[in-house]
TIVODREN-967270 format. One record per residue (C-alpha): residue number from 1; residue in one letter; x, y, z. Coordinates in steps of 0.2 Angstrom, whole numbers. Example, Ala and Ser with C-alpha at 12.3 -4.5 7.8 and 13.67 -1.06 7.14 Angstrom:
BEGIN
pt num 1, residuo A, x 62, y -22, z 39
pt num 2, residuo S, x 68, y -5, z 36
***
This chain:
BEGIN
pt num 1, residuo M, x -148, y -26, z 18
pt num 2, residuo P, x -134, y -23, z 31
pt num 3, residuo K, x -122, y -8, z 29
pt num 4, residuo S, x -103, y -7, z 29
pt num 5, residuo M, x -94, y 3, z 42
pt num 6, residuo T, x -83, y 11, z 28
pt num 7, residuo G, x -89, y 26, z 20
pt num 8, residuo Y, x -85, y 44, z 14
pt num 9, residuo G, x -94, y 60, z 12
pt num 10, residuo I, x -90, y 78, z 8
pt num 11, residuo S, x -100, y 94, z 6
pt num 12, residuo E, x -98, y 113, z 6
pt num 13, residuo F, x -108, y 126, z 15
pt num 14, residuo S, x -109, y 145, z 17
pt num 15, residuo I, x -113, y 156, z 32
pt num 16, residuo G, x -115, y 173, z 25
pt num 17, residuo E, x -99, y 177, z 15
pt num 18, residuo D, x -89, y 163, z 24
pt num 19, residuo R, x -87, y 147, z 15
pt num 20, residuo F, x -83, y 130, z 23
pt num 21, residuo S, x -78, y 112, z 17
pt num 22, residuo L, x -84, y 97, z 27
pt num 23, residuo E, x -77, y 80, z 26
pt num 24, residuo L, x -84, y 65, z 34
pt num 25, residuo K, x -77, y 47, z 34
pt num 26, residuo S, x -79, y 31, z 44
pt num 27, residuo V, x -70, y 15, z 46
pt num 28, residuo N, x -72, y -1, z 57
pt num 29, residuo H, x -75, y 0, z 75
pt num 30, residuo R, x -83, y -11, z 88
pt num 31, residuo F, x -94, y 2, z 94
pt num 32, residuo I, x -96, y 21, z 89
pt num 33, residuo D, x -82, y 33, z 90
pt num 34, residuo I, x -83, y 51, z 83
pt num 35, residuo N, x -68, y 62, z 81
pt num 36, residuo I, x -71, y 80, z 77
pt num 37, residuo K, x -59, y 93, z 70
pt num 38, residuo V, x -67, y 110, z 67
pt num 39, residuo P, x -62, y 129, z 68
pt num 40, residuo D, x -65, y 137, z 85
pt num 41, residuo R, x -81, y 145, z 78
pt num 42, residuo F, x -90, y 129, z 78
pt num 43, residuo F, x -82, y 122, z 95
pt num 44, residuo L, x -99, y 124, z 104
pt num 45, residuo L, x -108, y 114, z 91
pt num 46, residuo E, x -98, y 98, z 92
pt num 47, residuo N, x -111, y 90, z 103
pt num 48, residuo K, x -124, y 94, z 90
pt num 49, residuo I, x -113, y 86, z 76
pt num 50, residuo R, x -110, y 70, z 86
pt num 51, residuo D, x -129, y 68, z 89
pt num 52, residuo A, x -133, y 70, z 71
pt num 53, residuo V, x -120, y 57, z 66
pt num 54, residuo K, x -127, y 45, z 80
pt num 55, residuo R, x -145, y 47, z 74
pt num 56, residuo S, x -139, y 41, z 56
pt num 57, residuo C, x -126, y 28, z 60
pt num 58, residuo A, x -125, y 14, z 74
pt num 59, residuo R, x -107, y 8, z 73
pt num 60, residuo G, x -90, y 14, z 66
pt num 61, residuo C, x -76, y 26, z 69
pt num 62, residuo F, x -80, y 43, z 62
pt num 63, residuo Y, x -68, y 57, z 57
pt num 64, residuo I, x -76, y 74, z 54
pt num 65, residuo S, x -66, y 89, z 48
pt num 66, residuo I, x -72, y 106, z 44
pt num 67, residuo T, x -60, y 118, z 35
pt num 68, residuo S, x -62, y 136, z 30
pt num 69, residuo A, x -63, y 139, z 11
pt num 70, residuo G, x -64, y 158, z 13
pt num 71, residuo E, x -69, y 165, z 30
pt num 72, residuo T, x -70, y 184, z 33
pt num 73, residuo A, x -56, y 190, z 44
pt num 74, residuo G, x -59, y 198, z 61
pt num 75, residuo T, x -57, y 217, z 64
pt num 76, residuo V, x -40, y 223, z 69
pt num 77, residuo K, x -40, y 238, z 81
pt num 78, residuo A, x -25, y 250, z 86
pt num 79, residuo N, x -23, y 254, z 105
pt num 80, residuo I, x -19, y 273, z 102
pt num 81, residuo P, x -16, y 277, z 121
pt num 82, residuo L, x -3, y 263, z 121
pt num 83, residuo A, x 5, y 269, z 105
pt num 84, residuo R, x 7, y 286, z 112
pt num 85, residuo H, x 15, y 279, z 128
pt num 86, residuo Y, x 28, y 270, z 117
pt num 87, residuo L, x 31, y 285, z 106
pt num 88, residuo G, x 34, y 296, z 121
pt num 89, residuo A, x 46, y 283, z 129
pt num 90, residuo L, x 55, y 282, z 113
pt num 91, residuo Q, x 57, y 301, z 111
pt num 92, residuo E, x 63, y 302, z 129
pt num 93, residuo L, x 76, y 288, z 125
pt num 94, residuo K, x 81, y 297, z 109
pt num 95, residuo T, x 84, y 314, z 118
pt num 96, residuo S, x 93, y 306, z 133
pt num 97, residuo L, x 105, y 296, z 122
pt num 98, residuo G, x 107, y 309, z 109
pt num 99, residuo L, x 101, y 298, z 95
pt num 100, residuo K, x 99, y 305, z 78
pt num 101, residuo Q, x 88, y 291, z 71
pt num 102, residuo E, x 70, y 296, z 67
pt num 103, residuo I, x 56, y 288, z 76
pt num 104, residuo D, x 44, y 282, z 62
pt num 105, residuo I, x 29, y 270, z 61
pt num 106, residuo A, x 40, y 255, z 56
pt num 107, residuo L, x 48, y 256, z 74
pt num 108, residuo L, x 32, y 257, z 82
pt num 109, residuo L, x 25, y 242, z 73
pt num 110, residuo K, x 38, y 231, z 82
pt num 111, residuo F, x 28, y 233, z 98
pt num 112, residuo K, x 15, y 220, z 94
pt num 113, residuo D, x 3, y 224, z 108
pt num 114, residuo I, x -2, y 240, z 100
pt num 115, residuo F, x -14, y 230, z 89
pt num 116, residuo S, x -27, y 218, z 94
pt num 117, residuo S, x -40, y 208, z 84
pt num 118, residuo V, x -58, y 209, z 88
pt num 119, residuo E, x -67, y 193, z 84
pt num 120, residuo T, x -83, y 194, z 74
pt num 121, residuo E, x -98, y 189, z 85
pt num 122, residuo H, x -107, y 174, z 78
pt num 123, residuo D, x -125, y 169, z 79
pt num 124, residuo F, x -123, y 150, z 84
pt num 125, residuo E, x -141, y 146, z 80
pt num 126, residuo R, x -138, y 153, z 62
pt num 127, residuo D, x -121, y 144, z 61
pt num 128, residuo W, x -129, y 128, z 66
pt num 129, residuo E, x -143, y 129, z 53
pt num 130, residuo E, x -131, y 131, z 39
pt num 131, residuo L, x -118, y 118, z 46
pt num 132, residuo R, x -132, y 106, z 48
pt num 133, residuo T, x -137, y 107, z 30
pt num 134, residuo G, x -119, y 103, z 25
pt num 135, residuo L, x -117, y 89, z 38
pt num 136, residuo E, x -133, y 81, z 31
pt num 137, residuo I, x -127, y 81, z 13
pt num 138, residuo A, x -111, y 73, z 19
pt num 139, residuo I, x -120, y 60, z 30
pt num 140, residuo N, x -132, y 55, z 16
pt num 141, residuo S, x -117, y 53, z 4
pt num 142, residuo L, x -108, y 42, z 17
pt num 143, residuo I, x -123, y 32, z 21
pt num 144, residuo K, x -126, y 28, z 2
pt num 145, residuo M, x -108, y 22, z 1
pt num 146, residuo R, x -110, y 11, z 16
pt num 147, residuo A, x -126, y 4, z 9
pt num 148, residuo E, x -117, y 0, z -8
pt num 149, residuo E, x -102, y -8, z 0
pt num 150, residuo G, x -114, y -17, z 12
pt num 151, residuo A, x -123, y -25, z -2
pt num 152, residuo A, x -107, y -31, z -9
pt num 153, residuo L, x -102, y -38, z 8
pt num 154, residuo A, x -119, y -47, z 9
pt num 155, residuo K, x -117, y -55, z -8
pt num 156, residuo D, x -100, y -62, z -4
pt num 157, residuo I, x -106, y -68, z 13
pt num 158, residuo V, x -121, y -77, z 6
pt num 159, residuo S, x -110, y -86, z -7
pt num 160, residuo R, x -99, y -92, z 7
pt num 161, residuo L, x -113, y -97, z 18
pt num 162, residuo D, x -120, y -107, z 3
pt num 163, residuo C, x -103, y -116, z 2
pt num 164, residuo M, x -103, y -120, z 21
pt num 165, residuo E, x -121, y -127, z 19
pt num 166, residuo D, x -114, y -139, z 5
pt num 167, residuo I, x -100, y -144, z 17
pt num 168, residuo A, x -112, y -147, z 31
pt num 169, residuo S, x -123, y -158, z 19
pt num 170, residuo N, x -108, y -168, z 14
pt num 171, residuo M, x -104, y -171, z 32
pt num 172, residuo E, x -121, y -177, z 35
pt num 173, residuo V, x -120, y -189, z 21
pt num 174, residuo R, x -102, y -195, z 27
pt num 175, residuo A, x -106, y -197, z 46
pt num 176, residuo P, x -116, y -213, z 45
pt num 177, residuo V, x -102, y -221, z 34
pt num 178, residuo V, x -89, y -218, z 48
pt num 179, residuo A, x -95, y -231, z 60
pt num 180, residuo E, x -97, y -244, z 46
pt num 181, residuo T, x -79, y -240, z 40
pt num 182, residuo Y, x -73, y -241, z 58
pt num 183, residuo K, x -82, y -258, z 60
pt num 184, residuo E, x -74, y -265, z 44
pt num 185, residuo K, x -56, y -259, z 50
pt num 186, residuo L, x -58, y -266, z 67
pt num 187, residuo K, x -65, y -283, z 61
pt num 188, residuo Q, x -50, y -284, z 50
pt num 189, residuo R, x -38, y -280, z 64
pt num 190, residuo M, x -46, y -293, z 75
pt num 191, residuo A, x -45, y -306, z 62
pt num 192, residuo N, x -26, y -302, z 59
pt num 193, residuo V, x -23, y -304, z 78
pt num 194, residuo L, x -34, y -320, z 80
pt num 195, residuo G, x -29, y -329, z 65
pt num 196, residuo N, x -40, y -344, z 61
pt num 197, residuo A, x -51, y -341, z 77
pt num 198, residuo S, x -68, y -333, z 74
pt num 199, residuo V, x -71, y -315, z 78
pt num 200, residuo D, x -83, y -312, z 93
pt num 201, residuo E, x -97, y -303, z 84
pt num 202, residuo T, x -104, y -297, z 101
pt num 203, residuo R, x -88, y -289, z 106
pt num 204, residuo L, x -86, y -281, z 89
pt num 205, residuo L, x -103, y -274, z 89
pt num 206, residuo T, x -101, y -267, z 106
pt num 207, residuo E, x -85, y -258, z 101
pt num 208, residuo V, x -93, y -251, z 86
pt num 209, residuo A, x -108, y -245, z 96
pt num 210, residuo I, x -96, y -236, z 108
pt num 211, residuo F, x -87, y -228, z 94
pt num 212, residuo A, x -103, y -223, z 85
pt num 213, residuo E, x -109, y -215, z 101
pt num 214, residuo R, x -93, y -206, z 104
pt num 215, residuo S, x -91, y -199, z 86
pt num 216, residuo N, x -109, y -195, z 83
pt num 217, residuo I, x -111, y -177, z 76
pt num 218, residuo T, x -129, y -176, z 73
pt num 219, residuo E, x -133, y -163, z 86
pt num 220, residuo E, x -118, y -152, z 80
pt num 221, residuo L, x -124, y -153, z 62
pt num 222, residuo V, x -142, y -148, z 67
pt num 223, residuo R, x -135, y -133, z 77
pt num 224, residuo L, x -123, y -129, z 63
pt num 225, residuo E, x -136, y -128, z 49
pt num 226, residuo S, x -147, y -118, z 61
pt num 227, residuo H, x -133, y -105, z 64
pt num 228, residuo L, x -130, y -104, z 45
pt num 229, residuo M, x -149, y -101, z 41
pt num 230, residuo Q, x -149, y -87, z 55
pt num 231, residuo L, x -134, y -78, z 47
pt num 232, residuo K, x -143, y -78, z 30
pt num 233, residuo D, x -159, y -71, z 39
pt num 234, residuo M, x -149, y -57, z 47
pt num 235, residuo L, x -142, y -52, z 30
pt num 236, residuo L, x -160, y -48, z 25
pt num 237, residuo N, x -162, y -36, z 40
pt num 238, residuo D, x -160, y -17, z 38
pt num 239, residuo E, x -155, y -15, z 56
pt num 240, residuo P, x -137, y -15, z 62
pt num 241, residuo V, x -133, y -34, z 64
pt num 242, residuo G, x -114, y -34, z 63
pt num 243, residuo R, x -111, y -38, z 82
pt num 244, residuo K, x -125, y -52, z 81
pt num 245, residuo M, x -117, y -59, z 66
pt num 246, residuo D, x -99, y -59, z 74
pt num 247, residuo F, x -106, y -68, z 89
pt num 248, residuo L, x -115, y -81, z 79
pt num 249, residuo C, x -99, y -84, z 69
pt num 250, residuo Q, x -91, y -89, z 85
pt num 251, residuo E, x -105, y -101, z 88
pt num 252, residuo V, x -102, y -109, z 71
pt num 253, residuo L, x -84, y -111, z 75
pt num 254, residuo R, x -88, y -119, z 91
pt num 255, residuo E, x -99, y -132, z 82
pt num 256, residuo I, x -86, y -135, z 68
pt num 257, residuo N, x -72, y -138, z 81
pt num 258, residuo T, x -83, y -150, z 91
pt num 259, residuo I, x -86, y -160, z 74
pt num 260, residuo G, x -67, y -160, z 71
pt num 261, residuo S, x -64, y -167, z 88
pt num 262, residuo K, x -77, y -181, z 86
pt num 263, residuo A, x -73, y -185, z 68
pt num 264, residuo N, x -61, y -199, z 67
pt num 265, residuo D, x -62, y -199, z 49
pt num 266, residuo F, x -51, y -192, z 35
pt num 267, residuo E, x -65, y -186, z 24
pt num 268, residuo L, x -74, y -177, z 39
pt num 269, residuo A, x -57, y -169, z 44
pt num 270, residuo N, x -55, y -162, z 26
pt num 271, residuo F, x -73, y -155, z 27
pt num 272, residuo V, x -69, y -147, z 44
pt num 273, residuo V, x -54, y -139, z 37
pt num 274, residuo S, x -64, y -132, z 22
pt num 275, residuo A, x -78, y -126, z 33
pt num 276, residuo K, x -65, y -117, z 44
pt num 277, residuo A, x -57, y -108, z 29
pt num 278, residuo E, x -74, y -102, z 23
pt num 279, residuo L, x -79, y -96, z 40
pt num 280, residuo E, x -63, y -86, z 42
pt num 281, residuo K, x -67, y -77, z 26
pt num 282, residuo I, x -85, y -74, z 32
pt num 283, residuo R, x -78, y -67, z 49
pt num 284, residuo E, x -67, y -55, z 40
pt num 285, residuo Q, x -81, y -48, z 30
pt num 286, residuo V, x -93, y -47, z 46
pt num 287, residuo Q, x -80, y -36, z 55
pt num 288, residuo N, x -85, y -22, z 42
pt num 289, residuo V, x -104, y -25, z 44
pt num 290, residuo E, x -113, y -11, z 54
***
């Protein structure tokens, strides 16, 4: 059963005392495109995240976001020698200008470079092990949703393929009648023109034979029915078939257009319009099949 390309998954994971939330969603895409937005801590793990998604999904545009739900802050360190330097400069300035204002810690805090943050060193292998666990939970949730929607898509596509097969059967029944109808109409027109003169049956049969050959749609109907059967077979496959189905839909449209161009018949023309309407709905659904 094919999968949809639309899905969503979410999970939470912890690394020590740090907690994170991971969100994964996917939408339609011709190939596979993975967009990642993570804290700097996981920057070096982005390729591992991409590889994990590619192993599980073949097509779609993926958006992966990791946000902190409670991360331990880094250490803040004071630069004491620099602070002493600023304090000495301020005392010299106070004495030189005869200022009475006291020099306190609030004044020193205005010099931001006195303090620097010391980032906590991370074990990337440990980070990946915990992140991977959360990523697998989100991927499994997304795949489940894609499978459920894929089943719904397949059910709808099969019903429309059944409808198209009925239309093709009606075309097959109607096709032989077209030449006979043309023969009767042509015979009537010739009789109206000739009046009491007899109609040349040989000439009439020749014209009808030419028309029948030009409007014959047997080959197109055979290919059309074959394509419809192939589409149904693809829906039973667990492998990604979206691109193959999209290509085959184009071939179905080609056969329908050829039938439309050959069919000099009102009923066949109506069948062609109905078939195109169903095919358009199928193609819309196929665009979301992985």
